[in-house]
C-alpha positions in Angstrom: -0.2 0.0 0.1 2.9 2.3 0.8 4.2 1.8 -2.5 1.2 2.5 -4.3 0.7 5.8 -2.1 4.1 7.1 -2.9 3.9 6.6 -6.5 0.3 8.3 -6.2 1.3 11.3 -5.0 4.2 11.5 -6.9 2.5 11.4 -10.1 -0.4 14.0 -8.8 0.4 15.6 -5.5 -3.2 17.0 -5.2 -4.6 13.3 -4.3 -5.3 15.1 -1.1 -6.4 11.6 0.8 -3.5 10.0 -0.5 -0.9 12.8 1.0 -3.3 12.2 4.3 -2.5 9.0 4.4 1.0 9.2 4.2 0.8 11.6 6.7 -0.2 9.2 9.2 2.2 6.6 8.0 5.4 9.3 8.7 4.1 10.1 11.8 3.3 6.8 13.4 5.1 4.2 11.2 8.2 6.1 10.9 8.6 8.8 13.3 9.2 11.3 11.1 7.4 14.6 12.3 8.8 17.0 9.6 7.6 14.9 6.4 4.2 14.2 8.2 3.8 17.9 8.7 4.9 18.5 4.9 2.2 15.9 3.9 -0.7 17.4 5.8 0.1 20.9 4.3 0.4 19.0 1.0 -3.4 17.6 1.9 -4.5 20.8 3.0 -3.6 22.9 -0.2 -5.0 20.3 -2.3 -8.4 19.8 -0.5 -9.0 22.1 2.8 -12.3 20.6 3.2 -11.5 17.1 3.1 -8.5 17.5 5.2 -10.6 19.6 8.0 -13.2 16.7 8.0 -10.6 14.3 8.2 -8.7 16.0 10.9 -11.5 17.2 12.8 -11.3 15.1 15.8 -7.8 15.3 16.4 -8.1 19.4 16.1 -11.0 19.2 18.9 -9.0 16.9 21.1 -6.3 19.4 20.4 -8.4 22.2 22.1 -7.5 21.4 25.5 -3.7 21.6 24.3 -3.1 25.4 23.2 0.4 24.2 21.7 -1.0 21.3 19.9 -4.1 23.3 18.7 -1.9 26.1 17.1 0.1 23.7 15.2 -3.0 22.7 13.1 -3.8 26.4 13.0 -0.4 26.4 11.7 -1.0 24.0 9.1 -4.2 25.4 7.8 -2.9 29.1 7.8 0.6 28.1 5.4 -2.2 27.5 2.6 -3.4 31.1 2.6 -2.9 33.9 0.1 -1.4 36.8 1.5 -4.7 38.8 1.4 -6.7 36.1 3.6 -6.6 35.3 7.4 -8.0 32.2 8.8 -11.5 31.7 10.8 -10.8 28.5 11.9 -14.0 28.1 13.6 -15.7 28.0 10.5 -12.9 26.5 8.4 -13.0 29.8 6.1 -10.3 31.9 4.6 -11.8 35.9 4.6 -10.4 38.6 3.2 -8.4 40.4 5.7 -9.8 44.4 5.8 
C-alpha cells in the first residue's frame, strides 16, 4: 500500500486523501514529524475541506492543548494567500480588511 501511495502522490500531489494517509504513516510508523507536516500541508492545499473533515477529531481533541491546537492552525494558515486570514471556527479563509 505504501508504494502505491508514494507513486500516486508523485504522479499527482493534489490527491489529498493519499497525502493524509502518508502523513499518518510518516507520523505513526516512521516517527518523522517533518515529513508528516509536509504531507498535511500538501493535503490542505489540495483539498482543505477534506483535510479539515479528516482531522476534525484530532483538532477538537487539541482544543485542551493550546500548543498542539496552534500547530493545526499554523498548518492551515500555510495554505492561505497573503490577503486572507483563517476563521478556524468555521474553517474558511476570509479576506482581511
